[in-house]
N, CA, C and O of each residue as an XYZ file, in Angstrom:
304
protein
N     -20.667    -34.531     44.732
C     -20.197    -33.951     42.878
C     -18.901    -34.327     42.669
O     -18.132    -33.524     43.197
N     -18.372    -35.193     42.131
C     -17.076    -35.011     41.612
C     -16.473    -33.490     41.057
O     -17.232    -32.556     40.797
N     -15.326    -33.430     40.954
C     -14.207    -31.990     41.028
C     -14.854    -31.366     39.586
O     -15.284    -30.234     39.363
N     -14.731    -32.824     38.490
C     -14.885    -32.424     36.799
C     -16.292    -32.360     36.508
O     -16.612    -32.474     35.325
N     -16.966    -32.238     37.156
C     -18.410    -32.292     37.034
C     -18.469    -30.566     37.318
O     -18.950    -29.709     36.576
N     -17.751    -30.377     38.769
C     -18.015    -28.512     39.364
C     -17.311    -27.793     37.941
O     -17.450    -26.748     37.305
N     -16.568    -28.900     37.878
C     -15.613    -27.991     36.318
C     -16.363    -27.560     35.648
O     -16.466    -26.345     35.478
N     -17.361    -28.740     34.875
C     -18.163    -28.169     33.662
C     -18.893    -27.476     34.095
O     -18.896    -26.439     33.432
N     -19.937    -27.430     35.320
C     -20.636    -26.493     35.606
C     -20.634    -25.118     35.312
O     -21.377    -24.290     34.786
N     -18.937    -25.210     36.129
C     -18.113    -23.512     35.933
C     -18.282    -23.012     34.837
O     -18.843    -21.933     34.643
N     -17.752    -23.837     33.881
C     -17.711    -23.301     32.716
C     -18.317    -23.553     31.994
O     -17.645    -23.659     30.968
N     -19.696    -23.832     31.748
C     -21.192    -23.601     31.268
C     -21.495    -22.172     31.835
O     -21.793    -21.304     31.014
N     -21.441    -21.824     33.272
C     -21.722    -20.897     33.815
C     -21.383    -19.484     33.065
O     -22.138    -18.745     32.434
N     -20.001    -19.364     33.348
C     -19.160    -18.372     32.812
C     -19.269    -18.592     31.198
O     -18.573    -17.626     30.884
N     -19.607    -19.111     30.081
C     -20.078    -19.051     28.893
C     -21.341    -18.582     28.857
O     -21.622    -17.744     28.001
N     -22.297    -19.022     29.749
C     -23.736    -18.077     29.745
C     -23.595    -16.821     29.622
O     -23.854    -16.026     28.719
N     -23.108    -16.725     30.743
C     -22.825    -15.137     31.059
C     -21.857    -14.206     30.314
O     -21.829    -12.981     30.203
N     -21.149    -15.094     29.884
C     -20.615    -13.999     28.186
C     -21.718    -14.213     27.199
O     -21.977    -13.388     26.323
N     -22.283    -15.203     27.340
C     -23.251    -15.133     25.719
C     -24.256    -13.945     26.229
O     -24.299    -12.854     25.659
N     -24.936    -14.226     27.193
C     -25.780    -12.612     27.861
C     -25.072    -11.286     27.789
O     -25.661    -10.263     27.441
N     -23.955    -11.315     28.081
C     -23.169     -9.694     28.299
C     -23.035     -9.346     26.537
O     -22.717     -8.258     26.055
N     -23.257    -10.167     26.046
C     -22.334     -9.950     24.661
C     -24.003     -9.634     23.723
O     -24.266     -8.963     22.724
N     -24.741    -10.389     24.533
C     -26.587     -9.843     23.848
C     -26.663     -8.684     24.153
O     -26.633     -7.691     23.426
N     -26.769     -8.770     25.277
C     -27.090     -7.031     26.142
C     -26.063     -5.946     25.500
O     -26.478     -4.797     25.350
N     -24.825     -6.253     25.141
C     -24.276     -5.674     24.478
C     -24.526     -4.426     22.871
O     -24.443     -3.240     22.552
N     -24.912     -5.985     22.246
C     -24.997     -6.069     20.846
C     -26.876     -4.735     21.235
O     -27.299     -3.649     20.839
N     -27.345     -5.918     22.265
C     -29.066     -4.654     21.844
C     -29.096     -3.126     22.214
O     -29.740     -2.218     21.688
N     -28.264     -3.100     23.212
C     -27.791     -1.878     23.460
C     -27.019     -1.223     22.527
O     -27.131     -0.005     22.664
N     -26.457     -1.467     21.844
C     -25.534     -1.597     20.335
C     -26.247     -0.851     19.499
O     -26.172      0.286     19.033
N     -26.895     -1.685     19.429
C     -28.641     -1.193     18.373
C     -28.942     -0.226     18.724
O     -28.978      0.751     17.976
N     -29.255     -0.187     19.982
C     -30.690      0.702     20.935
C     -30.085      2.429     20.374
O     -30.668      3.486     20.134
N     -28.549      1.956     20.343
C     -28.409      3.360     20.113
C     -27.476      4.010     19.477
O     -26.909      5.087     19.661
N     -27.394      2.973     18.507
C     -26.297      3.378     17.023
C     -27.088      2.931     15.825
O     -26.857      3.518     14.767
N     -27.996      1.968     15.842
C     -29.056      1.201     14.864
C     -30.085      1.378     15.231
O     -30.664      0.336     15.538
N     -30.793      2.515     15.394
C     -32.666      1.653     15.367
C     -33.558      2.234     14.903
O     -34.744      2.216     15.231
N     -32.869      2.982     13.832
C     -33.798      3.207     12.483
C     -33.370      1.629     11.494
O     -34.370      1.450     10.798
N     -32.806      1.007     11.323
C     -32.265     -0.265     11.157
C     -33.592     -1.275     11.441
O     -34.461     -1.701     10.681
N     -33.325     -1.476     13.008
C     -33.575     -2.288     14.107
C     -35.543     -2.020     13.715
O     -36.213     -2.960     13.289
N     -36.041     -0.881     13.919
C     -37.465     -0.700     13.814
C     -37.950     -1.070     12.876
O     -38.810     -1.951     12.880
N     -37.414     -0.348     11.581
C     -37.672     -1.231     10.097
C     -37.551     -2.684      9.830
O     -38.341     -3.163      9.017
N     -36.724     -3.414     10.365
C     -36.131     -4.688     10.633
C     -38.134     -5.129     11.300
O     -39.153     -5.248     10.620
N     -37.998     -5.217     12.387
C     -39.431     -5.459     13.250
C     -40.532     -4.728     12.249
O     -41.461     -5.338     11.718
N     -40.297     -3.489     12.106
C     -41.800     -3.550     11.326
C     -42.540     -3.860      9.641
O     -43.555     -3.625      8.986
N     -41.067     -4.620      9.545
C     -40.952     -5.706      7.795
C     -41.424     -7.219      8.455
O     -41.930     -8.250      8.013
N     -40.896     -6.660      9.927
C     -41.289     -8.412     10.280
C     -42.873     -8.427     10.106
O     -43.605     -8.888      9.230
N     -43.103     -7.750     11.272
C     -44.849     -7.235     11.328
C     -45.573     -7.477     10.557
O     -46.422     -8.353     10.719
N     -45.445     -6.682      9.344
C     -46.030     -6.672      7.699
C     -45.908     -7.692      7.618
O     -47.019     -8.221      7.655
N     -44.499     -8.974      7.431
C     -44.919    -10.103      6.672
C     -44.464    -11.010      7.399
O     -43.390    -11.596      7.261
N     -45.563    -11.220      8.507
C     -45.027    -12.362      9.378
C     -44.659    -13.943      8.380
O     -43.694    -14.565      8.822
N     -45.048    -14.292      7.682
C     -45.030    -15.209      6.757
C     -44.410    -15.317      5.846
O     -44.332    -16.404      5.273
N     -43.558    -13.869      5.276
C     -42.717    -14.079      4.535
C     -41.225    -12.743      4.574
O     -40.948    -11.595      4.227
N     -40.717    -13.834      5.196
C     -39.455    -13.272      6.388
C     -38.199    -12.495      5.434
O     -37.417    -11.618      5.801
N     -38.341    -13.267      3.865
C     -37.663    -13.052      2.793
C     -37.965    -11.275      2.396
O     -37.247    -10.278      2.452
N     -38.530    -11.369      2.234
C     -39.422     -9.504      1.863
C     -38.521     -8.715      2.840
O     -38.363     -7.510      2.644
N     -38.010     -9.240      3.728
C     -36.876     -8.115      4.668
C     -35.556     -8.514      4.936
O     -35.045     -8.625      6.050
N     -34.904     -8.774      3.566
C     -33.871     -8.705      3.402
C     -32.884     -8.069      3.220
O     -31.661     -8.140      3.345
N     -33.915     -7.206      2.788
C     -32.975     -6.168      2.634
C     -32.962     -5.196      3.725
O     -31.929     -4.531      3.802
N     -34.316     -4.853      4.999
C     -33.848     -4.607      6.364
C     -32.794     -5.131      6.958
O     -32.005     -4.540      7.696
N     -32.774     -6.613      6.530
C     -31.779     -7.124      7.699
C     -30.300     -6.764      6.994
O     -29.442     -6.414      7.804
N     -30.091     -6.787      6.264
C     -28.784     -6.790      5.767
C     -28.524     -5.539      5.592
O     -27.422     -5.482      5.047
N     -29.121     -4.069      5.829
C     -28.961     -3.055      6.560
C     -28.859     -2.565      7.978
O     -28.111     -1.727      8.482
N     -29.901     -3.383      8.531
C     -29.061     -3.862     10.320
C     -28.220     -4.726     10.488
O     -28.159     -5.036     11.677
N     -27.360     -5.406      9.703
C     -26.492     -6.145      9.759
C     -24.754     -5.127      9.469
O     -23.770     -5.193     10.205
N     -24.860     -4.500      8.522
C     -24.473     -3.558      8.004
C     -23.757     -2.011      9.037
O     -22.714     -1.451      9.373
N     -25.087     -1.968      9.134
C     -24.654     -1.005     10.551
C     -24.224     -1.456     11.753
O     -23.734     -0.723     12.611
N     -24.437     -3.025     11.897
C     -24.067     -3.662     13.646
C     -22.175     -3.455     13.037
O     -21.275     -2.971     13.723
N     -22.057     -3.920     11.790
C     -20.704     -4.006     11.255
C     -19.654     -2.819     11.679
O     -18.560     -2.821     12.242
N     -20.566     -1.739     11.105
C     -19.869     -0.041     11.337
C     -19.704      0.481     12.502
O     -19.004      1.404     12.918
N     -20.677     -0.461     13.131
C     -20.796      0.530     14.748
C     -19.787     -0.706     15.869
O     -19.660     -0.468     17.070
N     -19.074     -2.147     15.119
C     -18.313     -3.285     16.520
C     -19.096     -3.201     17.541
O     -18.950     -2.741     18.674
N     -20.667     -4.130     16.537
C     -20.892     -4.597     17.768
C     -21.065     -6.106     17.365
O     -21.087     -6.663     16.268
N     -21.204     -6.662     18.943
C     -20.799     -8.183     18.843
C     -19.782     -8.882     19.174
O     -19.235     -8.678     20.258
N     -19.372     -9.753     18.384
C     -18.458    -10.282     18.189
C     -17.569     -9.875     17.279
O     -16.808    -10.736     16.836
N     -17.486     -8.927     16.941
C     -17.038     -8.145     15.925
C     -16.004     -6.767     16.517
O     -15.251     -6.170     15.747
N     -16.144     -6.383     18.132
C     -16.131     -4.999     18.803
C     -14.284     -6.173     19.252
O     -13.282     -5.632     19.719
N     -14.340     -7.173     19.042
C     -13.162     -7.751     19.775
C     -11.592     -7.426     18.490
O     -10.457     -7.790     18.798
């Protein structure tokens, strides 16, 4: 394996770890700060599996809560 290939694999692994960490942090943040909004989205999607557009308001409320709580890339 060439040095360049090894470097690319390492960079890819680091990026994957960063994405996984960010996703876990967002999930945990939503669980602790936006649980009711998250539950509303899940419930709406369960009730409307073929009409996800009906859940736009619930999704927007979850997004607003996420922003207010600086979750994800907004944390930086």
